[in-house]
C-alpha positions, 0 to 999 in steps of 0.5 A: 472531512479530514478525520473521515478520510484519515479513519478510512486510510487507517482501516485500509492499512489495518485490515491489509487491503492497501498493501494488497492493492499496491502489490497488485498494481505493482505486479501489473506494472512489473509485467509492462516495464519490468521494474519491481517496486515491492521493496518500497511498498514493503517499507512503506507499509512498515512505517505505516503500520507503526504507531 
């Protein structure tokens, strides 16, 4: 089970779906509150993409 979840998560990271989803959620949140978290999303994705 753990390996299956990890492989699915890795697949989302590789094809960019996770990053797209996070940026979409950030845009919606930014409209409501005015806070922008895109720099944190980018930092996190850079760490996930490194081997």
